N, C-alpha and C positions, 0 to 999 in steps of 0.2 A: 200268966195267960199268954199263949203263943200268938204269933202274928196271924191275922185273918187270912183265910184262903179265898181268893177271888176266882170265880168261875169264868172260864173263857168261852168264846163262841166261834162258830165258823165265820171266816171273813166274808163280809158282804160287799166290800168295796175294793177297787183296784187303785194302787198308788203308782203314778208315773210322773216323769219330769217333762215339762214342755220343752221341745227341742229348740224353740226360739228364745224364750226368756228364762228357761230353766226353773220356772216356778213349779212347786210340787202340786200335782193335780190328784184329785180323788173323785172317782166316779163309780157307779154301780157296775158289777161284773156282768159279762154277757150272758144271755139266757141260753144261747146255743152252745153245743160242746166246743166248737171252735168258730170264732167269728171275727171279721174285720170291722172295727167300729171307728167312728169319727167323733172326736171330742174337742169342744171349743174351750180354749184356755181362758180362765176368768180374768187373767192379768193383761195379756197382750192381744186377746181375741183371735189368735191364730187357730185355724182348724187343724188339729193334729190327727194323724192316722195311726191307730194301734191295732195289733192283733192280740186278742186276749183269749186264753183257753178257759173252758168251763170251770166254774168254781172260783173265778176271780184270780186265777194264777197268771201273771204276766208271761208273755211268750219269751221274755229274755231270761227266764229262770231255766237252766238246763236240767234235764232228767239225770238223776244220779245213777251212775253205773260204773263202778270202779274196776270191773273185770274186762271192760271193752274199751277200745280206743274211741274217744269222743270226736265227733266232727261237727262243725258248725254249718251255718247257712247264711244267706244274705239277710234273712229275717232274724236269725238267732246266731250271731257270730260266736265262734269258739272263745274268743277273747275280745275285749273292747279297749285295750290299752291305747291303740292309735286313735280311736274315736275320742277317748278321754283326753289324750294329749291335745287334740285340736278343739276340744270342748264342743263337739257336735254329736247329734244322735246317730244311731246306726242307720237311720233312714234318710240322712242328709243327702241332698243332691250335690252335684259337682260344684255349682256356683256357690253354695253355702260353705262347702269345704274350702274353696279357694279364698272366699272373703275372710273366713276365720283364720286361715293360714297366714294371710298377709297381716292381719291384726296381731297375731301372736309373733310372727317373724319380726315385726317392728319392735315388739316388746323385748324379745330375747336375743336379737341379732347383735353380735359384738361390734359391727361397723356402725357406730353411732355418730361418726364424724368424718371429716375429710381434710386433707392437708393441702391448702392453697400453695402457690409457688413462692410468694414473697417470704423472705427469711424470717421476719418477725412473726408473721402469721403461722409459719411452720413450727416455730418454737412454742407458740402458745398451744397449738394443737398437741404437740408432744407432751407438754406439761399437763394438759387436760387428760389425755389418754393415760399417762403414767399414773395419775391419781386415781383413775378408774380401773386400773389394770385388774386388780383382784376381783372386782365386781364383774367385769366383762369376761374374765376367764371362767368365773363360776357359771354365768348364764350361757356361755357358748355351748356347753354340753347339752343344756336343755333345748337350745335352738336347733342343734343338730338332730335331736330326737324329733322335734316338731317338723323339721324339714323332711326327714325320712317318712314320718307318718303321712305327710301331705303327698309325697311322691307315690306312696302305696295307695292311699284312698282316692286319689284323683285319677288313677288308672283302673278302669272297670275290671280288667282281668286280674290284676294284682289284688284288687280289693276283694274279689270273689275268693281267691286263694287264701288271703289273710283271714277272711271270715270263716273259711272251712278248716284251715290248718293252724292258724296263729302265726305270730311273727317269727318264731324260731325255725320255721321251715326254710330250707335252702332255696325254695322256689319263690319266696317272697322278696324279690329284689328286681329292680328294673334291668333291662338288658344293658350291659355295660357297667352295672353297678349304680349306686346312689350318686346323684349329682352333688359335687362339693357345694356346701351352702354359700361360700363366698362367691363362686361362679354364678350360682343361681341368683343371688341377690344383686349382682352387678347388672342383671337384666332389667331391674325395676325402673331404671331411668332410660327409657327409649328402646331398649332391647336391640336386637340385631339390625332392625330396619334403619337405625340412626348411625350405625357404625361408619358408613361411608361419608357421613356429614360431620360428625363430631369425634370419630374415633372411639376407642375404648376408654371410658372413664376409669381413672386409676384408684377407685375407692378401695377395692380389696387389697391391691398391692401396697398402697401407702399405709393402710391399716395394719397389715401384717408386719411391716417394718417398724411401725410405732410400737406394736405389742412386743416385738422381739427386743427392741431397745429398752422398753420398760422392764421386760423380764430380766435382762442383763443387769439393770440397775437394782432390781429387787434381790437378785442372788449375790450381787457383789457385797463384800463386807469391808469393815474398817481396815483390814490388813491388806487390801488390794494394793499392788505395787504400781509404780509409775509406768512400768512396762504394760501392765493391764490397761491403764488409762490410755496409753498411746495406741494400744491395739484397738480399743473401742473407738478412739478418734479416727483411726485409719479405716475401720469398718464403716463408720458414718460417712467419711469422705468417699469411699467406694460406692456406697448406696446413693449418695448425691450425684456422682458421676453417671451411675447406671440410670438413675431417674431422668437425668438430662438427656442421655442418649436415647432412651425410650420416647421421651417427649419429641425430640427432633425427628425420629423415625415416624412418629405419629403425624407430625406437621407435614413432612415430606409426602406421605400418602394422601393426606387430605388436600394438599395443594393440587396434586394430580387429579384427584377425584373432582374437585371444584372446577378446574379448568375444563374437564370433560363435560360437566353439566352446563357450564356457561357457553360452551361451543355450539349448543343448539341455537343460541341467539347470535353468537359472534360469526358462525359459519353456517347459516341456515340454508335449507334446500329451497325455500321460497322467501327471498329477501324482502319483497314488498309487504309480506304479512308476518314478518319475523317476530315482532313484539307481541302481537295478538296470540300467535301460536305458542310462543314461549310461555306467556302468562297462563294460558290454558293448561299447558303441560305441568307447570309448577302448582297450579290450583288442584289438579288431579292428584299429584304427588302429595300435597299437603293434606288432602282429604283422607288419604290412606295412612299417613304418618300420625295424624292426630288421634287415631284409635289406639296407638301404643301407650304403654304405661308412661304417664307424665308427658304424653305426646304434645298436648296443647302448650303446656308450660315451656317445653324445650323449643318448640317452634317459635314462640314469642321471644325467647332469649336469643335464638339464632337470628331471627328476623331483625331484631333491634341492632345486633352487631353488624349484620350485612348492610342494613340501611345506612347506619352511621358511617361505616367505612366507604360505602359507595358515594355518599354525599361529600365526604372528605376529598376523595379523588376527583369528583366532578365539580368541586367548588371553584377550581381555577385559581389563578394567581391575580386576583383583583388588587386594587390599591391596598397596600399593607397586608395583603393576603387575608383580609377579614373573613370572607365566607368560610374558607377552609379552617382558619384559626378558631372560629366559633364552634365548629363541629369537634375540633380537637379538645377545646375546653369542656364541651359537653361530655365527651368520652372520659376525660380525667375525673370529672365530677361523678359520673356514673360508677366508675371503678371504685372511687373512694367510698361512696355511699353503700355499695354492695359489700365491700370489705368490712365496713363498720357493722353493717347489719348481720353479716355472717359471724363475726366475732362475738357480738351480743348473744346470738343464738347459742353459740358454743358455751359461753359463760352460763347462760340460763340452763343449759343441759347439765353442766357440771353441778350446779346448785340443786337441780332436781334429783340427781343421783345422791347427793349429800343428804338431802331431806329423806330420801327413801332409806338410806343406810341408817340414819338416826331413828327413823320410825321403826325399823326392824329391831333395833337394839331396845327400844322402849316397849316392844311387843304390842303394837297397835292392832286393832281388830282387822279382819279380812277386808271389810268394806273400805276402810281408810287406806289400807295398803294397796288395794286394787286401784283406788283413785290416784294415788301417787305413782303407781306403775304406769297407768294409762297416760298421765301427764308427762312422765319421762319419755314414754314411747312416742307421743306426739311431738315433743320437742326434739327428740332424736331424729325423727323423719324430717322435720323442718330444717334442722342443722345440716343433715345429710344432703338435702336438696339444695340448700343455699351454697354449701361448699362445692357441690358438683357443678352448679350453675356458674359459680365464680371460675372454676377450672375450665369449663367449656368455653366461656366467653374469652378467657385469656388465650386459649389455643386458637380460637377462630380469628381473633384480632391479628395474630401473627400470620395465619393462613391467608387472610384477606390482603394484608400488606404485601405479601410475597406474590400473590396472584396479580394484584393491581399495579405493582411496581416491577414487574418482570422485565429485566433489561434485555432479554433475548427476543422480545417482540416489539414492533413499532408502537408509537404513541397512539395511533388510531386503534390498534387492537386493545391496548390498555383501557382506552376510553370505552370501547364496546363492552369489555368485561365489566367495567364499572356500571354501565347502563343495565346489563343483564343482572348483576348482583343487586341493584336497586329494585328491580322487578321482583326477584326472589324474596328480598327482605320485606317488601310491601305485602306480598301474598302471605308470607309466614306470620307477620305481625297482626294481620286481620283474621287469622283463623279463630274460630269459635268452637267451643265444645258442643256436642250434641245435647239437645234439651233433655233427653232421658238420662 
């Protein structure tokens, strides 16, 4: 006896995915030939907007016509690869695309760490990155795709062209080409608005050197000669010298910029009201800076360093130098604590990647893998921020010492600069994020 034949029926329901929580939705088809309908998700309660054609055919299904070139539209894109890469619906607004990009960028970006200045910390960073090299190299290509998808979908005109022609069109490219993901990601801590205060954080450059060194170690074999070893050592020494040169150039620029800002207090137009006017100026500046990515956190770190350095130089030479000595001890304790915290984060990050690699070998389900990936991404962001903060504070301590101990100006000017720096530090330290 053969297998039974089951009679089919005309579809009565439409199946769509919720653009917010991605739950599969099922709802009756529209009664009109073509209608726009609103459906509430049973899972997250979001009101979703869909356009459904008569007979329950979703609008995302293209008409078949092999003889003519197909074109898409904003409602029915020719292809959805970029949307799929960012895990958003074709109706997602710019804010949703941006949020999802940042989430995925943190998950796939190769810059999971930073190299502080101290030699021992730098060695640990290199060891961590070397062990993660294969994993980072694999996910870099995925991050690059995600970055390109974001740059297209966040631009209304490029998004329209992508929806109509697809990604292979020569027109689907920002003016000047796609932004290098490393350059784009360097903007995540303060952006351009903080450059005159902290300089350019060396995340991308240090990471590239670490990966290059790890790649050389991976490709070298047991037959490598002493000459090869000396060549690698020379390259490393050249990198160290170049890194120090770049740092000093950065410090020189920041010294000049800080003196210019402090001069609003040191050389005021209205001496009688100098402190009040200078504080108001700094408060206005801080209100603008705090809106940048990690703006509040950066202002707190900068403010702490400014305040501590100002107090050191204003402490005076009391008996045994105790006031100034106390601030110096506090600074040393802060640096030690921040360094230990950063190293712990780096070790946690390495362990997270190890767990993820072991889970992939065991073939865990998608839910567990997603949980491990999210945990690694969160720890990566935490480590990246702590490493960047450590670097910023180190640079600013040197900048402040040079500004407040400038031998080319009299003691009275040095003291005025310290007073101004204390005001800036106080303003920055008390910045609070917006309630929303």
